[in-house]
GUMARDREN-804881 format. One line per field, with one value per residue (C-alpha): residue number from 1; chain; y negated, z, x. Coordinates in steps of 0.05 Angstrom, whole numbers, padded with zeros to 5 digits. Layout:
k [NUM;...]
c [A;...]
Y [Y;...]
Z [Z;...]
X [X;...]
//
This chain:
k [1;2;3;4;5;6;7;8;9;10;11;12;13;14;15;16;17;18;19;20;21;22;23;24;25;26;27;28;29;30;31;32;33;34;35;36;37;38;39;40;41;42;43;44;45;46;47;48;49;50;51;52;53;54;55;56;57;58;59;60;61;62;63;64;65;66;67;68;69;70;71;72;73;74;75;76;77;78;79;80;81;82;83;84;85;86;87;88;89;90;91;92;93;94;95;96;97;98;99;100;101;102;103;104;105;106;107;108;109;110;111;112;113;114;115;116;117;118;119;120;121;122;123;124;125;126;127;128;129;130;131;132;133;134;135;136;137;138;139;140;141;142;143;144;145;146;147;148;149;150;151;152;153;154;155;156;157;158;159;160;161;162;163;164;165;166;167;168;169;170;171;172;173;174;175;176;177;178;179;180;181;182;183;184;185;186;187;188;189;190;191;192;193;194;195;196;197;198;199;200;201;202;203;204;205;206;207;208;209;210;211;212;213;214;215;216;217;218;219;220;221;222;223;224;225;226;227;228;229;230;231;232;233;234;235;236;237;238;239;240;241;242;243;244;245;246;247;248;249;250;251;252;253;254;255;256;257;258;259;260;261;262;263;264;265;266;267;268;269;270;271;272;273;274;275;276;277;278;279;280;281;282;283;284;285;286;287;288;289;290;291;292;293;294;295;296;297;298;299;300;301;302;303;304;305;306;307;308;309;310;311;312;313;314;315;316;317;318;319;320;321;322;323;324;325;326;327;328;329;330;331;332;333;334;335;336;337;338;339;340;341;342;343;344;345;346;347;348;349;350;351;352;353;354;355;356;357;358;359;360;361;362;363;364;365;366;367;368;369;370;371;372;373;374;375;376;377;378;379;380;381;382;383;384;385;386;387;388;389;390;391;392;393;394;395;396;397;398;399;400;401;402;403;404;405;406;407;408;409;410;411;412;413;414;415;416;417;418;419;420;421;422;423;424;425;426;427;428;429;430;431;432;433;434;435;436;437;438;439;440;441;442;443;444;445;446;447;448;449;450;451;452;453;454;455;456;457;458;459;460;461;462;463;464;465;466]
c [A;A;A;A;A;A;A;A;A;A;A;A;A;A;A;A;A;A;A;A;A;A;A;A;A;A;A;A;A;A;A;A;A;A;A;A;A;A;A;A;A;A;A;A;A;A;A;A;A;A;A;A;A;A;A;A;A;A;A;A;A;A;A;A;A;A;A;A;A;A;A;A;A;A;A;A;A;A;A;A;A;A;A;A;A;A;A;A;A;A;A;A;A;A;A;A;A;A;A;A;A;A;A;A;A;A;A;A;A;A;A;A;A;A;A;A;A;A;A;A;A;A;A;A;A;A;A;A;A;A;A;A;A;A;A;A;A;A;A;A;A;A;A;A;A;A;A;A;A;A;A;A;A;A;A;A;A;A;A;A;A;A;A;A;A;A;A;A;A;A;A;A;A;A;A;A;A;A;A;A;A;A;A;A;A;A;A;A;A;A;A;A;A;A;A;A;A;A;A;A;A;A;A;A;A;A;A;A;A;A;A;A;A;A;A;A;A;A;A;A;A;A;A;A;A;A;A;A;A;A;A;A;A;A;A;A;A;A;A;A;A;A;A;A;A;A;A;A;A;A;A;A;A;A;A;A;A;A;A;A;A;A;A;A;A;A;A;A;A;A;A;A;A;A;A;A;A;A;A;A;A;A;A;A;A;A;A;A;A;A;A;A;A;A;A;A;A;A;A;A;A;A;A;A;A;A;A;A;A;A;A;A;A;A;A;A;A;A;A;A;A;A;A;A;A;A;A;A;A;A;A;A;A;A;A;A;A;A;A;A;A;A;A;A;A;A;A;A;A;A;A;A;A;A;A;A;A;A;A;A;A;A;A;A;A;A;A;A;A;A;A;A;A;A;A;A;A;A;A;A;A;A;A;A;A;A;A;A;A;A;A;A;A;A;A;A;A;A;A;A;A;A;A;A;A;A;A;A;A;A;A;A;A;A;A;A;A;A;A;A;A;A;A;A;A;A;A;A;A;A;A;A;A;A;A;A;A;A;A;A;A;A;A;A;A;A;A;A;A;A;A;A;A;A;A;A;A;A;A;A;A;A;A;A;A;A]
Y [02022;02071;02083;02158;02131;02082;02138;02168;02104;02066;02093;02097;02084;02156;02166;02105;02137;02208;02173;02149;02194;02195;02242;02262;02294;02246;02185;02214;02225;02160;02125;02155;02120;02057;02004;01952;01890;01827;01768;01734;01741;01821;01819;01774;01811;01883;01842;01814;01878;01913;01855;01865;01940;01929;01880;01940;01990;01938;01930;01981;01972;02009;02067;02119;02097;02100;02171;02196;02158;02193;02264;02251;02229;02296;02332;02294;02331;02298;02306;02263;02315;02329;02251;02248;02305;02260;02200;02238;02262;02334;02392;02408;02480;02507;02484;02423;02407;02431;02390;02327;02343;02350;02285;02244;02273;02250;02184;02173;02192;02145;02090;02093;02093;02029;01996;02008;01977;01930;01945;01910;01930;01968;01971;02042;02043;02086;02153;02180;02180;02231;02273;02270;02298;02355;02370;02372;02407;02352;02400;02354;02409;02418;02475;02482;02529;02528;02524;02542;02468;02447;02485;02515;02561;02581;02594;02637;02676;02692;02714;02759;02791;02808;02837;02878;02907;02931;02972;03037;03041;02977;02997;02976;02942;02902;02872;02862;02818;02776;02770;02741;02691;02677;02659;02610;02576;02564;02537;02490;02466;02450;02413;02371;02361;02331;02289;02259;02248;02210;02147;02143;02153;02086;02088;02158;02135;02069;02120;02157;02094;02055;02124;02128;02055;02065;02124;02090;02023;02053;02096;02030;01992;02050;02050;01972;01973;02032;02011;01941;01914;01846;01815;01776;01714;01694;01642;01614;01594;01629;01702;01700;01755;01752;01817;01863;01936;02001;02044;02110;02093;02066;02132;02172;02130;02132;02210;02203;02158;02097;02031;01999;01923;01885;01825;01760;01749;01696;01706;01647;01641;01658;01706;01719;01760;01804;01824;01862;01921;01994;02022;01950;01965;01931;01988;01997;01923;01930;01992;01953;01892;01938;01978;01917;01881;01947;01961;01878;01891;01947;01905;01937;01906;01903;01921;01854;01810;01751;01758;01702;01747;01717;01760;01790;01837;01889;01911;01928;01973;01989;02033;02090;02140;02142;02193;02241;02306;02324;02264;02274;02199;02179;02134;02070;02090;02095;02033;01987;02020;01999;01938;01920;01943;01891;01836;01849;01843;01781;01748;01773;01724;01784;01751;01812;01820;01852;01890;01921;01956;01958;01936;01957;01999;02057;02020;01981;01919;01868;01884;01901;01839;01805;01840;01819;01747;01750;01783;01728;01671;01702;01713;01643;01607;01648;01632;01708;01732;01775;01812;01838;01874;01883;01899;01860;01797;01740;01729;01659;01660;01595;01625;01636;01684;01717;01763;01828;01799;01870;01889;01856;01829;01835;01907;01932;01950;01997;02069;02071;02137;02160;02174;02102;02065;02027;01998;01960;01931;01868;01876;01811;01763;01697;01646;01666;01609;01659;01692;01754;01814;01835;01888;01944;02008;02025;02021;02058;02118;02125;02127;02181;02220;02210;02240;02189;02203;02187;02125;02100;02103;02069;02011;02001;01992;01944;01903;01901;01877;01817]
Z [04365;04409;04479;04460;04402;04449;04495;04438;04410;04474;04519;04597;04576;04580;04649;04669;04644;04674;04747;04742;04792;04746;04778;04718;04651;04625;04641;04619;04551;04550;04569;04514;04460;04488;04440;04443;04461;04420;04445;04509;04533;04526;04568;04617;04634;04640;04686;04728;04732;04760;04808;04836;04846;04878;04930;04939;04959;05001;05043;05098;05114;05044;05047;05068;05016;04962;04985;04977;04906;04885;04912;04863;04808;04810;04796;04733;04674;04598;04569;04510;04465;04500;04504;04423;04415;04460;04422;04356;04384;04388;04428;04480;04510;04582;04578;04560;04602;04664;04641;04641;04704;04740;04706;04730;04802;04811;04777;04829;04884;04861;04848;04919;04947;04906;04922;04997;05000;04951;04904;04840;04792;04750;04744;04740;04712;04743;04721;04774;04719;04681;04748;04759;04688;04699;04780;04782;04848;04872;04900;04882;04868;04804;04771;04717;04701;04664;04725;04732;04749;04683;04647;04678;04614;04631;04705;04688;04638;04685;04735;04687;04666;04739;04751;04688;04705;04769;04738;04712;04655;04620;04556;04529;04463;04508;04552;04485;04456;04529;04527;04455;04482;04540;04499;04454;04511;04545;04482;04477;04544;04531;04468;04511;04561;04510;04478;04552;04556;04495;04512;04568;04512;04529;04601;04595;04547;04594;04653;04617;04605;04671;04708;04666;04672;04745;04749;04709;04745;04817;04786;04759;04820;04859;04815;04820;04899;04903;04847;04864;04797;04786;04749;04689;04671;04597;04565;04494;04498;04535;04561;04628;04675;04747;04777;04718;04734;04696;04743;04712;04720;04785;04811;04779;04811;04880;04874;04865;04928;04889;04872;04808;04805;04775;04734;04706;04632;04584;04515;04470;04400;04360;04367;04429;04429;04492;04500;04552;04563;04551;04606;04629;04620;04556;04525;04589;04583;04515;04534;04599;04561;04508;04566;04601;04538;04516;04591;04585;04522;04545;04606;04657;04717;04694;04733;04751;04811;04770;04699;04644;04572;04503;04462;04401;04353;04359;04390;04333;04363;04331;04391;04392;04336;04279;04240;04203;04188;04141;04100;04097;04123;04160;04223;04185;04127;04176;04216;04156;04132;04199;04196;04126;04158;04209;04163;04117;04173;04202;04129;04124;04187;04237;04310;04341;04396;04361;04405;04369;04404;04382;04309;04254;04307;04266;04208;04204;04250;04197;04160;04223;04251;04184;04190;04267;04247;04187;04231;04288;04237;04198;04264;04290;04233;04227;04303;04318;04385;04387;04435;04404;04438;04409;04431;04374;04390;04346;04337;04313;04288;04321;04372;04446;04477;04540;04575;04625;04690;04684;04736;04801;04809;04885;04884;04827;04881;04918;04918;04846;04815;04760;04810;04843;04781;04778;04849;04817;04758;04763;04709;04714;04650;04648;04590;04545;04512;04491;04430;04456;04489;04560;04544;04597;04556;04582;04651;04638;04604;04661;04708;04665;04674;04602;04594;04617;04562;04515;04548;04558;04485;04469;04513;04482;04420;04448;04478;04413;04377;04432]
X [-02639;-02666;-02634;-02616;-02573;-02536;-02519;-02480;-02440;-02422;-02374;-02398;-02468;-02485;-02456;-02505;-02564;-02547;-02539;-02609;-02649;-02712;-02763;-02807;-02789;-02842;-02803;-02736;-02772;-02796;-02731;-02697;-02746;-02737;-02710;-02654;-02688;-02671;-02709;-02702;-02774;-02767;-02703;-02727;-02790;-02753;-02705;-02755;-02791;-02726;-02720;-02789;-02768;-02702;-02743;-02788;-02732;-02698;-02763;-02754;-02833;-02845;-02791;-02844;-02891;-02838;-02817;-02887;-02892;-02826;-02855;-02916;-02871;-02838;-02901;-02918;-02915;-02910;-02978;-02974;-02991;-03058;-03067;-03054;-03106;-03159;-03137;-03155;-03219;-03205;-03234;-03182;-03170;-03165;-03090;-03094;-03159;-03121;-03056;-03104;-03143;-03072;-03043;-03106;-03107;-03035;-03047;-03106;-03062;-03000;-03051;-03077;-03011;-02994;-03057;-03057;-02980;-03001;-02940;-02952;-02896;-02942;-03018;-03050;-03119;-03174;-03182;-03225;-03283;-03240;-03229;-03302;-03317;-03269;-03282;-03356;-03349;-03301;-03251;-03198;-03148;-03102;-03137;-03183;-03236;-03303;-03344;-03420;-03431;-03419;-03478;-03543;-03547;-03476;-03486;-03552;-03520;-03460;-03508;-03543;-03481;-03463;-03526;-03525;-03452;-03472;-03528;-03502;-03553;-03527;-03501;-03433;-03466;-03511;-03452;-03414;-03471;-03470;-03397;-03407;-03453;-03409;-03355;-03392;-03428;-03355;-03327;-03386;-03376;-03303;-03327;-03372;-03320;-03275;-03333;-03340;-03267;-03260;-03278;-03229;-03169;-03143;-03139;-03102;-03051;-03039;-03034;-02980;-02941;-02946;-02927;-02869;-02849;-02850;-02806;-02763;-02760;-02752;-02692;-02664;-02673;-02642;-02583;-02575;-02570;-02524;-02472;-02483;-02504;-02531;-02588;-02556;-02573;-02587;-02541;-02542;-02471;-02412;-02417;-02390;-02372;-02348;-02315;-02340;-02324;-02333;-02375;-02353;-02277;-02289;-02321;-02263;-02213;-02251;-02249;-02176;-02166;-02154;-02191;-02219;-02196;-02257;-02236;-02267;-02279;-02309;-02329;-02347;-02363;-02299;-02244;-02198;-02142;-02120;-02048;-02013;-01968;-01990;-02029;-02052;-02123;-02139;-02182;-02220;-02236;-02270;-02307;-02336;-02358;-02392;-02429;-02452;-02478;-02513;-02544;-02564;-02597;-02639;-02664;-02616;-02579;-02502;-02431;-02415;-02416;-02444;-02462;-02490;-02496;-02514;-02564;-02532;-02564;-02510;-02449;-02397;-02343;-02274;-02247;-02206;-02181;-02236;-02199;-02245;-02222;-02277;-02268;-02192;-02183;-02124;-02131;-02110;-02160;-02219;-02197;-02194;-02263;-02295;-02255;-02294;-02358;-02352;-02327;-02387;-02434;-02407;-02409;-02486;-02499;-02506;-02502;-02455;-02407;-02348;-02296;-02232;-02182;-02102;-02121;-02077;-02039;-02019;-01986;-01921;-01913;-01904;-01965;-01998;-01988;-02013;-02080;-02090;-02075;-02121;-02179;-02169;-02173;-02235;-02273;-02251;-02278;-02340;-02352;-02363;-02360;-02307;-02251;-02189;-02133;-02062;-01993;-01961;-01920;-01916;-01994;-01996;-02073;-02104;-02148;-02162;-02109;-02104;-02063;-02067;-02024;-01991;-01940;-01939;-01865;-01860;-01885;-01838;-01787;-01838;-01848;-01870;-01901;-01944;-01996;-01997;-01975;-02047;-02030;-01967;-02013;-02056;-02113;-02135;-02134;-02098;-02091;-02035;-01995;-01935;-01932;-01898;-01925;-01896;-01840;-01851;-01853;-01786;-01809;-01868;-01834;-01785;-01845;-01873;-01807;-01783;-01713;-01666;-01618;-01662;-01684;-01615;-01602;-01669;-01651;-01579;-01619;-01667;-01611;-01579;-01640;-01644]
//
């Protein structure tokens, strides 16, 4: 899976990518084509590189150098099309030669900055030989023209044309012939320049890759520092997060003058049921775990104080309303089809992280509970890492069960409003030995301002059932 696909599929991932301060269009396009990583070695290599970049940004002695590098990166253009023509040994036109010269000059300057500061997060090849081919006058400016210095024959022809143009007796036919010869000579010069550049195709392509890598690394490092992300460790057993948080939700709450409560969570092989009242943050937990796993598998730092993460082949999500108006499927039908896909993947041996929110919430409670119990049993038997949230009471499946603590009892008598309700909820997870879900729907409804007459009647029915 390419990173650009994960942006569309994983809630909050687009936010993280959009927050990266990547300087060049080249790096942004390269980032979108990065692949989901499946091996420990690949992920460790990416994380170690990011850690090295983080250390660079934290070194105050390198601040000026990093600023200069970023300024140069802002000027980098995506010349991969030109590089492909070089790789294929094709002749370049003036625009392509200009792009190559400008890029090579920038690479030389960035390389010199890196070498002077002894920064080795990337190694840029030496493109000075390419610049020398394109800059025979050694002006070292980002400009391209078929200079006289490229060809003595061309220089002589230009001098002749200039002299004839100053002579009033010169016939147009004579000048037209010379102009034709001039065009042919310039084309030959371009072909000769292209031929001399072709041997450096490997260095040019490597420079493109390394410049993009440098840009991406510096952006990832800055994000890691500013968002207080952590370098995750790799585990083969239990995934553990200490104080995991959702950066996008945290920022939204910050803008509203509110705080995001980070939580601790472990994800072992087998199913784990998470229960809790409505508005208790169960969906946010799943989305945050999905985001962290995805960031990890693309070699990013993750939003937590500490993280130990097991590799998976894929994150399988069943979150939110997946109703398809075009197909005419109901919410329940879409959910069941998605669940069946997950079941088949698990039976096929796929090592996946499975996250299902409010399973079977759109059907009647009796059948819904049966589906939840069956799914928990199935995933536990198969040892599939999975978190399933539910609002159903009476779940008897033999799996790990956790509950969002919910309303804080010693604050319930405070001034509770819809605007500060999150301050009265403890979003942390605790082991749950009960089979019932906290019944706080009425309290929440009253906070939302639902009509008292309606809620009084509802509570009468609730008391009768009790």
